[in-house]
C-alpha positions, -999 to +999 in steps of 0.1 A: +203-258+387+172-279+379+164-296+348+133-294+325+139-317+292+115-305+258+109-331+228+130-313+196+104-295+187+097-280+216+132-268+220+137-252+185+103-231+195+122-221+224+154-211+212+132-194+186+113-169+214+077-186+207+079-208+237+079-191+270+063-213+291+056-250+302+035-272+322+042-296+347+025-323+364+034-340+394+063-317+403+089-333+415+117-309+412+098-276+437+101-255+408+093-220+419+101-179+410+136-175+404+144-210+403+176-209+372+169-233+348+194-260+322+174-265+288+174-297+273+169-313+243+150-345+256+161-369+218+193-356+214+201-357+257+220-322+244+214-291+272+205-258+250+199-231+267+199-218+301+171-195+317+151-182+345+121-194+358+092-157+359+063-165+371+046-202+388+007-206+383-002-234+405-039-247+394-066-276+384-061-284+347-102-277+344-098-242+354-062-235+328-072-204+308-059-190+277-041-164+302-025-192+321-008-205+287+008-173+270+039-183+260+024-221+257+011-238+225-025-237+229-053-262+225-089-261+210-106-278+235-101-288+274-106-325+259-080-317+236-059-307+266-064-338+280-053-358+258-019-344+246-009-345+286-020-379+285+009-384+257+034-376+282+021-381+318-007-414+310-041-425+320-038-413+351-040-374+340-074-360+344-095-319+349-091-324+392-051-330+381-032-301+398-009-287+373+022-258+373+027-233+345+062-224+345+066-192+330+105-185+318+127-162+300+165-176+287+196-162+302+230-163+285+257-172+303+276-138+311+240-128+336 
């Protein structure tokens, strides 16, 4: 099972059902449809849920649109998106950087 980490406030959004997608750059986990995930709060280090990937969209950051970001927090502009992602990934991020938009749904332990 693959692990994805989320800041505390994003973990809360996931548990509330508001956040059902994440963007991942430089994917070293080879995330793909059907993968089962353990979701971890990166602030506490604790697992908070399990999920399954329902769709992966792979394109350049500059090509991402609102439809791709359904279930993900939105930005007011491409520049705002870029600045936000640079906080997580550093200055190597630009509009030509390839990104995976990973859409997922939570699963119960009994599933």
